[in-house]
VMD Tcl script that builds the backbone (N, CA, C; Angstrom):
set m [mol new atoms 321]
animate dup $m
set s [atomselect $m all]
$s set {name element resname resid chain x y z} {
  {N N MET 1 A -12.336 182.295 164.133}
  {CA C MET 1 A -12.797 183.583 164.605}
  {C C MET 1 A -13.578 184.317 163.521}
  {N N SER 2 A -13.249 184.136 162.278}
  {CA C SER 2 A -13.966 184.809 161.207}
  {C C SER 2 A -15.393 184.291 161.079}
  {N N ILE 3 A -15.617 183.027 161.414}
  {CA C ILE 3 A -16.979 182.474 161.361}
  {C C ILE 3 A -17.847 183.148 162.416}
  {N N ILE 4 A -17.303 183.391 163.589}
  {CA C ILE 4 A -18.061 184.045 164.661}
  {C C ILE 4 A -18.397 185.486 164.256}
  {N N ASN 5 A -17.446 186.178 163.654}
  {CA C ASN 5 A -17.705 187.562 163.207}
  {C C ASN 5 A -18.789 187.595 162.137}
  {N N GLU 6 A -18.763 186.656 161.210}
  {CA C GLU 6 A -19.792 186.616 160.165}
  {C C GLU 6 A -21.159 186.330 160.764}
  {N N LEU 7 A -21.255 185.440 161.742}
  {CA C LEU 7 A -22.540 185.158 162.395}
  {C C LEU 7 A -23.051 186.388 163.153}
  {N N LEU 8 A -22.142 187.130 163.784}
  {CA C LEU 8 A -22.555 188.340 164.491}
  {C C LEU 8 A -23.083 189.396 163.515}
  {N N ILE 9 A -22.409 189.530 162.392}
  {CA C ILE 9 A -22.859 190.497 161.380}
  {C C ILE 9 A -24.224 190.100 160.830}
  {N N LEU 10 A -24.424 188.817 160.575}
  {CA C LEU 10 A -25.718 188.353 160.075}
  {C C LEU 10 A -26.809 188.548 161.118}
  {N N ASP 11 A -26.459 188.438 162.393}
  {CA C ASP 11 A -27.441 188.593 163.457}
  {C C ASP 11 A -27.807 190.064 163.654}
  {N N ILE 12 A -26.874 190.979 163.473}
  {CA C ILE 12 A -27.119 192.400 163.678}
  {C C ILE 12 A -27.785 193.032 162.452}
  {N N GLY 13 A -27.484 192.559 161.254}
  {CA C GLY 13 A -27.980 193.143 160.009}
  {C C GLY 13 A -29.478 193.362 159.961}
  {N N PRO 14 A -30.285 192.339 160.172}
  {CA C PRO 14 A -31.736 192.542 160.099}
  {C C PRO 14 A -32.277 193.476 161.176}
  {N N LYS 15 A -31.622 193.549 162.333}
  {CA C LYS 15 A -32.095 194.447 163.395}
  {C C LYS 15 A -31.940 195.910 162.972}
  {N N ILE 16 A -30.924 196.207 162.186}
  {CA C ILE 16 A -30.707 197.577 161.741}
  {C C ILE 16 A -31.759 197.971 160.710}
  {N N LEU 17 A -32.110 197.047 159.837}
  {CA C LEU 17 A -33.038 197.355 158.760}
  {C C LEU 17 A -34.482 197.444 159.226}
  {N N ILE 18 A -34.866 196.632 160.169}
  {CA C ILE 18 A -36.257 196.593 160.623}
  {C C ILE 18 A -36.392 197.473 161.861}
  {N N LEU 19 A -37.213 198.505 161.756}
  {CA C LEU 19 A -37.445 199.383 162.900}
  {C C LEU 19 A -38.440 198.731 163.847}
  {N N ARG 20 A -38.125 198.769 165.097}
  {CA C ARG 20 A -39.099 198.273 166.064}
  {C C ARG 20 A -40.221 199.283 166.181}
  {N N SER 21 A -41.321 198.880 166.712}
  {CA C SER 21 A -42.499 199.757 166.773}
  {C C SER 21 A -42.231 201.014 167.609}
  {N N GLU 22 A -41.399 200.911 168.670}
  {CA C GLU 22 A -41.113 202.082 169.499}
  {C C GLU 22 A -40.317 203.114 168.697}
  {N N ARG 23 A -39.343 202.651 167.927}
  {CA C ARG 23 A -38.541 203.576 167.129}
  {C C ARG 23 A -39.377 204.173 166.002}
  {N N LEU 24 A -40.275 203.384 165.445}
  {CA C LEU 24 A -41.150 203.881 164.384}
  {C C LEU 24 A -42.062 204.982 164.915}
  {N N ILE 25 A -42.602 204.783 166.103}
  {CA C ILE 25 A -43.460 205.795 166.717}
  {C C ILE 25 A -42.657 207.058 167.000}
  {N N ASN 26 A -41.426 206.915 167.478}
  {CA C ASN 26 A -40.577 208.085 167.735}
  {C C ASN 26 A -40.278 208.837 166.446}
  {N N HIS 27 A -39.978 208.111 165.383}
  {CA C HIS 27 A -39.695 208.760 164.101}
  {C C HIS 27 A -40.928 209.483 163.571}
  {N N LEU 28 A -42.073 208.859 163.660}
  {CA C LEU 28 A -43.302 209.501 163.198}
  {C C LEU 28 A -43.622 210.742 164.037}
  {N N LEU 29 A -43.363 210.677 165.327}
  {CA C LEU 29 A -43.597 211.820 166.199}
  {C C LEU 29 A -42.676 212.985 165.816}
  {N N VAL 30 A -41.416 212.690 165.563}
  {CA C VAL 30 A -40.470 213.744 165.169}
  {C C VAL 30 A -40.890 214.362 163.838}
  {N N VAL 31 A -41.271 213.537 162.876}
  {CA C VAL 31 A -41.708 214.048 161.567}
  {C C VAL 31 A -42.962 214.897 161.730}
  {N N PHE 32 A -43.895 214.469 162.542}
  {CA C PHE 32 A -45.129 215.222 162.757}
  {C C PHE 32 A -44.846 216.565 163.424}
  {N N VAL 33 A -44.016 216.578 164.454}
  {CA C VAL 33 A -43.709 217.825 165.162}
  {C C VAL 33 A -42.979 218.785 164.227}
  {N N PHE 34 A -42.014 218.285 163.452}
  {CA C PHE 34 A -41.296 219.140 162.515}
  {C C PHE 34 A -42.253 219.711 161.464}
  {N N SER 35 A -43.137 218.880 160.926}
  {CA C SER 35 A -44.089 219.348 159.916}
  {C C SER 35 A -45.023 220.399 160.499}
  {N N PHE 36 A -45.506 220.164 161.696}
  {CA C PHE 36 A -46.411 221.107 162.346}
  {C C PHE 36 A -45.705 222.445 162.586}
  {N N ALA 37 A -44.457 222.392 163.049}
  {CA C ALA 37 A -43.700 223.623 163.288}
  {C C ALA 37 A -43.437 224.362 161.981}
  {N N PHE 38 A -43.099 223.633 160.930}
  {CA C PHE 38 A -42.827 224.252 159.634}
  {C C PHE 38 A -44.070 224.963 159.097}
  {N N VAL 39 A -45.204 224.292 159.143}
  {CA C VAL 39 A -46.452 224.879 158.655}
  {C C VAL 39 A -46.840 226.070 159.522}
  {N N GLY 40 A -46.632 225.977 160.824}
  {CA C GLY 40 A -46.949 227.087 161.714}
  {C C GLY 40 A -46.125 228.327 161.407}
  {N N VAL 41 A -44.832 228.154 161.207}
  {CA C VAL 41 A -43.965 229.289 160.881}
  {C C VAL 41 A -44.343 229.871 159.515}
  {N N ALA 42 A -44.633 229.010 158.548}
  {CA C ALA 42 A -45.024 229.483 157.216}
  {C C ALA 42 A -46.314 230.294 157.282}
  {N N GLU 43 A -47.281 229.851 158.060}
  {CA C GLU 43 A -48.547 230.582 158.189}
  {C C GLU 43 A -48.330 231.953 158.836}
  {N N VAL 44 A -47.522 231.997 159.882}
  {CA C VAL 44 A -47.257 233.272 160.553}
  {C C VAL 44 A -46.580 234.237 159.588}
  {N N MET 45 A -45.588 233.759 158.842}
  {CA C MET 45 A -44.894 234.625 157.878}
  {C C MET 45 A -45.856 235.111 156.796}
  {N N TYR 46 A -46.735 234.238 156.310}
  {CA C TYR 46 A -47.686 234.617 155.264}
  {C C TYR 46 A -48.614 235.724 155.753}
  {N N TRP 47 A -49.184 235.562 156.939}
  {CA C TRP 47 A -50.141 236.548 157.426}
  {C C TRP 47 A -49.466 237.867 157.774}
  {N N LEU 48 A -48.235 237.823 158.289}
  {CA C LEU 48 A -47.519 239.075 158.563}
  {C C LEU 48 A -47.218 239.817 157.262}
  {N N TYR 49 A -46.794 239.076 156.241}
  {CA C TYR 49 A -46.493 239.696 154.949}
  {C C TYR 49 A -47.759 240.285 154.341}
  {N N LYS 50 A -48.854 239.527 154.406}
  {CA C LYS 50 A -50.111 240.002 153.826}
  {C C LYS 50 A -50.601 241.256 154.560}
  {N N LYS 51 A -50.470 241.273 155.876}
  {CA C LYS 51 A -50.900 242.433 156.657}
  {C C LYS 51 A -50.075 243.654 156.274}
  {N N GLU 52 A -48.769 243.490 156.139}
  {CA C GLU 52 A -47.894 244.600 155.759}
  {C C GLU 52 A -48.208 245.077 154.340}
  {N N TYR 53 A -48.467 244.144 153.439}
  {CA C TYR 53 A -48.816 244.487 152.056}
  {C C TYR 53 A -50.112 245.294 152.004}
  {N N LEU 54 A -51.124 244.852 152.730}
  {CA C LEU 54 A -52.403 245.560 152.727}
  {C C LEU 54 A -52.275 246.939 153.363}
  {N N ARG 55 A -51.452 247.058 154.391}
  {CA C ARG 55 A -51.228 248.360 155.025}
  {C C ARG 55 A -50.557 249.319 154.033}
  {N N ALA 56 A -49.558 248.830 153.297}
  {CA C ALA 56 A -48.867 249.675 152.317}
  {C C ALA 56 A -49.799 250.062 151.167}
  {N N LYS 57 A -50.642 249.132 150.743}
  {CA C LYS 57 A -51.583 249.430 149.662}
  {C C LYS 57 A -52.605 250.470 150.108}
  {N N ALA 58 A -53.087 250.354 151.336}
  {CA C ALA 58 A -54.057 251.329 151.855}
  {C C ALA 58 A -53.425 252.713 151.945}
  {N N LYS 59 A -52.169 252.779 152.387}
  {CA C LYS 59 A -51.480 254.069 152.466}
  {C C LYS 59 A -51.328 254.668 151.072}
  {N N TYR 60 A -50.965 253.834 150.100}
  {CA C TYR 60 A -50.814 254.324 148.728}
  {C C TYR 60 A -52.141 254.854 148.189}
  {N N LEU 61 A -53.221 254.133 148.445}
  {CA C LEU 61 A -54.535 254.575 147.956}
  {C C LEU 61 A -54.970 255.882 148.625}
  {N N ARG 62 A -54.688 256.030 149.922}
  {CA C ARG 62 A -55.024 257.296 150.589}
  {C C ARG 62 A -54.253 258.450 149.951}
  {N N ASP 63 A -52.956 258.223 149.697}
  {CA C ASP 63 A -52.150 259.265 149.047}
  {C C ASP 63 A -52.662 259.561 147.645}
  {N N LEU 64 A -53.040 258.513 146.926}
  {CA C LEU 64 A -53.558 258.683 145.564}
  {C C LEU 64 A -54.832 259.521 145.555}
  {N N ILE 65 A -55.738 259.226 146.488}
  {CA C ILE 65 A -56.998 259.974 146.561}
  {C C ILE 65 A -56.740 261.423 146.970}
  {N N ASP 66 A -55.815 261.622 147.918}
  {CA C ASP 66 A -55.472 262.997 148.320}
  {C C ASP 66 A -54.901 263.778 147.144}
  {N N GLN 67 A -54.031 263.167 146.373}
  {CA C GLN 67 A -53.422 263.860 145.238}
  {C C GLN 67 A -54.428 264.074 144.112}
  {N N LYS 68 A -55.364 263.136 143.959}
  {CA C LYS 68 A -56.408 263.296 142.938}
  {C C LYS 68 A -57.320 264.482 143.285}
  {N N ASN 69 A -57.579 264.644 144.567}
  {CA C ASN 69 A -58.479 265.712 145.000}
  {C C ASN 69 A -57.785 267.069 145.113}
  {N N ASP 70 A -56.458 267.094 145.006}
  {CA C ASP 70 A -55.714 268.352 145.063}
  {C C ASP 70 A -55.705 268.967 143.667}
  {N N LEU 71 A -56.637 269.876 143.427}
  {CA C LEU 71 A -56.801 270.455 142.085}
  {C C LEU 71 A -55.675 271.409 141.716}
  {N N SER 72 A -54.910 271.881 142.693}
  {CA C SER 72 A -53.820 272.811 142.390}
  {C C SER 72 A -52.550 272.085 141.938}
  {N N SER 73 A -52.528 270.754 142.076}
  {CA C SER 73 A -51.346 269.980 141.710}
  {C C SER 73 A -51.233 269.864 140.189}
  {N N LEU 74 A -49.995 269.877 139.697}
  {CA C LEU 74 A -49.783 269.696 138.259}
  {C C LEU 74 A -50.011 268.247 137.831}
  {N N ASN 75 A -49.886 267.316 138.775}
  {CA C ASN 75 A -50.060 265.895 138.470}
  {C C ASN 75 A -51.482 265.399 138.715}
  {N N GLU 76 A -52.387 266.289 138.976}
  {CA C GLU 76 A -53.774 265.894 139.270}
  {C C GLU 76 A -54.400 265.061 138.158}
  {N N PRO 77 A -54.207 265.361 136.873}
  {CA C PRO 77 A -54.801 264.511 135.831}
  {C C PRO 77 A -54.256 263.081 135.845}
  {N N PHE 78 A -52.973 262.928 136.143}
  {CA C PHE 78 A -52.384 261.586 136.222}
  {C C PHE 78 A -53.034 260.780 137.340}
  {N N TYR 79 A -53.125 261.365 138.529}
  {CA C TYR 79 A -53.704 260.661 139.666}
  {C C TYR 79 A -55.191 260.388 139.461}
  {N N THR 80 A -55.878 261.297 138.804}
  {CA C THR 80 A -57.290 261.069 138.486}
  {C C THR 80 A -57.432 259.894 137.531}
  {N N CYS 81 A -56.544 259.831 136.528}
  {CA C CYS 81 A -56.563 258.723 135.569}
  {C C CYS 81 A -56.349 257.386 136.279}
  {N N VAL 82 A -55.345 257.319 137.142}
  {CA C VAL 82 A -55.051 256.074 137.870}
  {C C VAL 82 A -56.232 255.683 138.734}
  {N N TYR 83 A -56.770 256.634 139.481}
  {CA C TYR 83 A -57.873 256.335 140.389}
  {C C TYR 83 A -59.105 255.864 139.621}
  {N N GLU 84 A -59.437 256.531 138.537}
  {CA C GLU 84 A -60.644 256.161 137.784}
  {C C GLU 84 A -60.511 254.785 137.149}
  {N N LYS 85 A -59.333 254.453 136.605}
  {CA C LYS 85 A -59.151 253.128 136.002}
  {C C LYS 85 A -59.210 252.030 137.063}
  {N N TRP 86 A -58.633 252.323 138.237}
  {CA C TRP 86 A -58.662 251.328 139.308}
  {C C TRP 86 A -60.056 251.216 139.915}
  {N N ASN 87 A -60.700 252.348 140.182}
  {CA C ASN 87 A -61.994 252.355 140.859}
  {C C ASN 87 A -63.090 251.731 139.998}
  {N N SER 88 A -63.001 251.895 138.685}
  {CA C SER 88 A -64.023 251.325 137.809}
  {C C SER 88 A -63.879 249.807 137.659}
  {N N GLY 89 A -62.752 249.269 138.113}
  {CA C GLY 89 A -62.529 247.832 137.974}
  {C C GLY 89 A -61.953 247.469 136.622}
  {N N GLU 90 A -61.602 248.474 135.855}
  {CA C GLU 90 A -61.063 248.247 134.515}
  {C C GLU 90 A -59.738 247.496 134.574}
  {N N MET 91 A -58.893 247.849 135.562}
  {CA C MET 91 A -57.601 247.182 135.697}
  {C C MET 91 A -57.092 247.305 137.123}
  {N N PRO 92 A -56.167 246.409 137.523}
  {CA C PRO 92 A -55.575 246.503 138.861}
  {C C PRO 92 A -54.765 247.791 139.022}
  {N N LEU 93 A -54.465 248.118 140.239}
  {CA C LEU 93 A -53.805 249.376 140.563}
  {C C LEU 93 A -52.447 249.510 139.868}
  {N N LYS 94 A -51.672 248.443 139.874}
  {CA C LYS 94 A -50.338 248.498 139.265}
  {C C LYS 94 A -50.434 248.752 137.762}
  {N N GLU 95 A -51.342 248.054 137.091}
  {CA C GLU 95 A -51.516 248.246 135.653}
  {C C GLU 95 A -52.065 249.640 135.347}
  {N N ALA 96 A -52.966 250.132 136.166}
  {CA C ALA 96 A -53.522 251.477 135.957}
  {C C ALA 96 A -52.424 252.522 136.091}
  {N N ASN 97 A -51.556 252.345 137.067}
  {CA C ASN 97 A -50.446 253.274 137.254}
  {C C ASN 97 A -49.522 253.257 136.035}
  {N N THR 98 A -49.193 252.063 135.540}
  {CA C THR 98 A -48.321 251.939 134.365}
  {C C THR 98 A -48.976 252.540 133.130}
  {N N MET 99 A -50.245 252.234 132.922}
  {CA C MET 99 A -50.961 252.712 131.742}
  {C C MET 99 A -51.040 254.246 131.731}
  {N N CYS 100 A -51.388 254.831 132.875}
  {CA C CYS 100 A -51.514 256.292 132.934}
  {C C CYS 100 A -50.159 256.973 132.827}
  {N N SER 101 A -49.117 256.373 133.385}
  {CA C SER 101 A -47.798 256.992 133.260}
  {C C SER 101 A -47.334 256.966 131.812}
  {N N LEU 102 A -47.645 255.887 131.091}
  {CA C LEU 102 A -47.311 255.846 129.656}
  {C C LEU 102 A -48.119 256.893 128.888}
  {N N LYS 103 A -49.375 257.026 129.246}
  {CA C LYS 103 A -50.253 257.987 128.570}
  {C C LYS 103 A -49.763 259.425 128.753}
  {N N PHE 104 A -49.370 259.770 130.005}
  {CA C PHE 104 A -48.959 261.144 130.272}
  {C C PHE 104 A -47.522 261.415 129.877}
  {N N GLU 105 A -46.689 260.391 129.713}
  {CA C GLU 105 A -45.329 260.589 129.221}
  {C C GLU 105 A -45.351 260.915 127.731}
  {N N GLN 106 A -46.325 260.355 127.008}
  {CA C GLN 106 A -46.424 260.590 125.575}
  {C C GLN 106 A -46.879 262.017 125.281}
  {N N ASN 107 A -47.697 262.576 126.176}
  {CA C ASN 107 A -48.236 263.932 125.959}
  {C C ASN 107 A -47.236 264.994 126.263}
}
mol reanalyze $m
mol bondsrecalc $m
mol representation Tube
mol addrep $m
């Protein structure tokens, strides 16, 4: 009986290792669909995040310009400094904000 079991194991072994063409096509289809879905979700998340980021940046810039133009404000020189450094292209908005806050904290 052990000889029959060994022959059965030898007969089944190669079938497990070698994928038939139908199973290979199914596996490739599953991998393709999963990859497509993953990339699709990643793209949607990227564009939603970018849209929200740009909306927040635009709101900040509108507030910055309003505060720069408000001559009665005590912080008007700070906002003017940030706007001028950013608008001239000298530095990005975040760096301009940091630089001007350091400048006005020292004074």
